[in-house]
N, C-alpha and C positions, 0 to 999 in steps of 0.2 A: 567619415574614415571609409569608412568599408573597410573589405576584405578583397584580394584576388582569390582566393582559396576557398573550399565549399566547406569546409570547418573553421572554428575557432576553440584553439586549443588554452587556454588561462594556466600561467602559471602558479606555481604554489603561493606566491604571494599576492595574487588575487583573489584565493579561497575565501568565502566570506568566513569573519571572525565573531559574527553573530548569527543567531537565529531570529529569525522575524513572528514574531506573536500577533495575530491577527487579532485578538480579540478585543485591545483596545478602538481596532478602526472598523467595527462589524456596524449595521445601521442600526440596530439596538443590542442592548444586555444579552447574552445568550442563557434560556434558559436553565437555571443549577440544576444537577441530580438531586433526587429525592427518594425518600423510602417507601416501600410501600405502605397502604394504611393497616397492615398486619403483619405478624411478626417480628425479628429483632432487626436492629437497625445498619442495613446495607454501608451507609456512611459512616460510620463508627469506626467499621471495623476494616476500611479503607486503609488506615497507618500501620494495619498488621501484615497487609498481604502486598500493596505495593509501596515504590522506594518512595524516602521523604524527599529527595531533589524534586521527583518526576513530580510528584503532587502538590511540591511549591508550584513549579511552574505550570502545571493543570490549570490552575486559578491566578496567575498571575495578570496583575495588568498591565505590566512592564512591556512595549514596545518592541525591545530588543533586551535577547536573553545572552549572554556572552557566552562561547564555547570555549571551555577552558583550554589553556594553551597544548597541556598534555592531550587532549582529547584531540585537537586540531592534528598534533603529529600522528596521531593513531588515523585520522583520516587519510591523512599522507598515505600513510602507508599500505590504505584499501586504495589508495590509485584516485583519490579529489584531487584536483578539481575534474569533471569528467566534460569530453568534448559535447558541441555543440556541430552538429552535420544540415549541412544544405543535403536534401536528395534530389540532387540534379538529375540522377538519373529516372528516378520515380518520375518527376514531372515530366521528362520526355516521354516515358513510356504512356503517361495517361493525358500526353498530348493539353496540357492543361496551363492557363496564364499565373493560375496562383503559384505561390513560391511555397515550397514544404519543407521544414526545420524539425529535425528529432534530435533530442535528448538521448544522452548513449550510458543510461544506467547500467545494461549490460554489461559494461567495463566493472565489474566487482569481483572481489576475490570469489565472491558464494553466487554471484551470476546476478544480483537484484540490486534496486534500492533498498531493500529492508538495511540492510549493514548500517543506514544511516542513523537509523535512531537505537540497533541493536548493540552498534560501538559506544553508544551515550550509556545506555542501559546499564551495559555490563561495567563501565567504566563507575559509574554512580554505585552500583552494588559493590564494588568493590572497595570504596571508598566509606561506605556504609557498616563496614563488617560481615557482610552475607558471604555464605559459603556454595551457593546453588540457587541454579535460576529455575524456576518452574513456568512452561508457557503451552500454548497449544499451535497446530500450524493446518496449513488448508492446502494451498500448493506446496508447501515445503519448504517455500524462500524463505520465512520468518523463521522456521524452525533452524532451518540449516545458519540464517545469520545468525542468530542467539548463540546456538552452539559455537561459532568462531569466534563472538563476542566475548563467550565465555572462556572461550580456549585462552585468548589472546590475555585477559583478566586473569589466568589461573582458577575460574573457578568451575564449577561443576555443573550439568542442564540436564533435565527432565524436561523432554517434548512430546506431547498427546497428538498425535496425527491422525486427521480425518481417514479413519478406514477405507474407503473409496478410493482415495490417494494413495495411502499408503501402500494397498496391496499393488499395484501397479507403476511405482515411480521406486523401484529398487535401488538403482544406482544413486540416487538423490537420497534416499536413507542409507545407504552407506557410505557418503558423503558425510552427511551428519555424526553419525557413527565416528566418523577419522577424525572430525574435529572432537572425539571424547562424550558426548552424549549419549544417554539413556531414547531411545524413541520406543515409544508403544503407540500400538494401533489403537485410536480409542473409536466409538467405547469399549473401553479397557477392565480389566478385574482387578484394576491396582487401586482403584479411590472405590469408595462407597456408592457414590453416585453413577460411575461407568459400570458398576457392576449389576445396579438395575436395569439398565438398556443390555449390557450383554448376556447376561443370564436368559433374558427371553429371546436374544437372536443374537447369536455367533458372528454371524453376517451382517451384523447392522450396519450401513454403511456412513454412518456419524454426520456431525456438521461442525462447523467452526463454534457455534453456538456450547454442542457437547462437548467440545472439548476443549473451551475455556475453563466452563463447569468442573472438568478434572483438575486443569492447571491452578485454577484455584482454590479445589481442597488441597493439592499437592502442596500449595505453598503454607496453607494454614496448618498443617500438621508437624510443618516443622520450623522452627524457630530460626534456623540459621539459612531457609529459603525465601527466596523475595519471589510472587510472581512479576511476569513481565508481558506486558502487551505488546502486538505489533503492530495497530491499527488503532483506528475510531477515538482515541482519548487525544485533546487537545495536545497535550505535548508531545505525542508520536508524531503529529501533524507538524506542530513547531519544527522537533529535529528535522523534518523530510524539506522544509522550506531551503535548504541548501543547496536542493535542486534548482528551484525556481529562483535565488538568488544569482546564482551561476548562470542561468539562460538569461537573466534581465542583462547583466555585464556582458554577456557574449552577444545578443541581440544589438549591443550598443554598440558592439565593435563589427558586427553584421552592418551597421546603420540602418536598421530599421527597427519596426515592431509589430509584435502580432497582432493580428485580426480575430483570427480563431484559436483558440487554445484547447487540445482533446489529451484527456488519456483513461483509461479502463480504470474502473471502480467498483471494489468489493464494500468495504469496511470506509477507503477514503483515505489511506495513507499517501500513495505516490501520486494520486490524483491531487489531494492537498497539497501536498511536498512542491508540486511543479505548477500550481496555477496560484495558490494566496498572495505569495508577492506582487501577482499581478493583479490581482483581486482587489491589494490592498491599493494598487494605481487609480483601479476604478470607482474605490468610496473614496479615497482622498485628495484625485487629482481629478474627476472627470474623465479618466479614459474609457475608450468602447472598446469594449473587448467578447465578445464568444466564447462562454467555456462550455463545451460536451464533454459529460460523463458518459463513457460505451459500458455499456453491461450485459449482463444475459438475460432473457427469461426465466432463465432460473432461478435468479434471486434479484427481480428488480428494484431492488428497496427503495430507490429513488421516486417509481411511482406507485408508492404506498401510500401508507399514512403517516402523516405528521403529528406524532405525541408520545407520549411517555412509556416506554420499553425498559425491558431488561435487557442487557446486552449479552446476556449468556441463556442457555436452556433451562438451568437449575435453578433460575432466579437467586443467586447469590452475588449479583453485581446490586449498585443501586438503580434506579429507571433514569434512565436518559431520553430527554427531549430529541426525537431524531425520526427520520422517515424510515419505517417497518415495514415489512410483510409478514411479523409476529415470531415472536423468539421461540415459538417449539412448532413452525410450520416445517414440513417435510419437503426438502426441495430434490430435486433430481441430479445425481452427480453429474459431473461435467470434466472436462480435459481443463478446463480452465477455473479450477476448483478454488482459486484464490477471490473468485468474482460472487463464492457461494455462500455468500453470510443475510442474515436477513434486516438487519440495521446497516443505516449509513452517520459513520463521524455528525455530532453533533451539531457543529461548525459548518460543514458543506450541508449539512441539511438546514440548517436557518438561511444559509445563503439561498438555497433551492427555493423554502417559501417565501422568499424575498424577491424573485424572481430572477437571479443571479446567476444560475448555472440550470442549462438545459443537458436532457438524458435522452440515450438513445438505447433501448436493449435487442439484445439480435439474437435469434433462434437456437433452443438447447439443442441441437444438432450439430453447432458448430462449424457446419463444413464453410458458410459464406464465411466467415472471419479468416477459417483458417485457408481459402482461396485466397481469399486479400491479402494474407501474411506469406503468400508462396511466388506475389507480384513484387512485395516486398523483399523476400530473400534475392530474387533472382536480376534486381534491381540495385539494392544495398548492397547484398551479399552479406545482412547479418540474418543470424538466425532467432527471434523473438521468441518468448515466453509465450505457450498458449494467452496468459491475461491479456500480454503488451498487443495480440494479435489484437483485439476487439480496438486498442486504442489506434494499429493502423489502417483496420478496415473502416473508422467512422473519417480520418485524416483522408484515406482515400473518395469514399462517398462524397464530403466536402470537396475535394479537388475537383471532382466530376462535376458538380451542381456549380463551380466556377467558370468550369469549361462551358456549361450548357449555357451560363449568364453571361460570359465575358466578362469575368469581373478577375480583378486581381489582386487576389486578397492574401496575404500572408499568415499560413495555418503552418502552428506548432505543434508536436505532438512528443509525448513522453515512450521511450522504450523501455520499460523499466524493470525487464530483466532478460536473459538470452535463455535460449529452448534446448540447449545442448543433452540437459537430462530429460526431456520432455519430448524424444523423438517417436517415442511408442504412441502418444498422442496425437501425434500428426498421422502416424502411420495407421491409427484407427479411425481417425475422421475423413481423412483422404482416399483413404483406400489402398497405402503405397504398399510395394511388395517388399 
């Protein structure tokens, strides 16, 4: 059928009513979490720190999980469904025979895709009788999203924010606080683990692994609090598949299908949410798609080792089979700090190990990716988050390859968030006045 316009906007009636769980369709069973050889069981304490419904979803073998009707209404309020655009101006600028399409996850109340799981987790927390959510955040997008979800659910929220980012994203910190959440630079002196690092170095830049440890400790000490994670785990990626499910229907309306799919990757939530419904097509229908995860050399976890590792610095989580560069690795702070995490989602890691996922890692100085983002800004008019700049850079690189080879490929990429609260990062990297 196709469309004569450069965008497809779905109606509310076309929004997915179920999340896609890829576990039954994986090429082999996902290696289960396990306990370390010494110390207390991390697996046994999971029900004490995580939501019951999310734990159930984490290990579900059901291919489709219903989105509760009440949560669907909250998704509508948060602006779902979101448009898929054809980047015609960018295609012309690059003079490429490729067709470029991008999903607009930046159309969210907090500015990113993170609300898709934040709203779900806050919804379940309210139903299960919790009064407070505890979490970590790197770039600040997840912390903002969970604070927003908590506010709508009438819950309190405590956020431990990687110090290197907390110290320059003043406006985003204020937004989190406007949603009613408490925000602490991590490592902090609020938790026992945080104190061990803070007292040695009050200016410690922190990491997502450290902030996760603090969030877990915070939840453990309060029976009315629950820990919520914004990436990595199976249920988080499943909540995010609403992105890819919408995108599939939108490509049907465009009367085409992607040859290449791209998104940035830190822990894997936006990449997984965007591509997993299409990976399902590859696994079950024999479709041919190239999937590329765009990363930073500050934390190229998909180029690390595929092995069991902890998800946090203090070793409070179970061991997960994933691609990792080591849970206590010191990583250079970058403006796209949402990509600065040591490990990758077990689902994405398995698919990477089996040859379904490609990856590219860009230099730590970020000038290359931000210059590519500037081309996108000047052609398509939207300001991407620093993390999304990596997705855009890879899409542009692939489009240029198509020009050099004369290939008419369909390239889809996810712009996972906007950069209106990240101007300082662009200014520092690009030398803007």
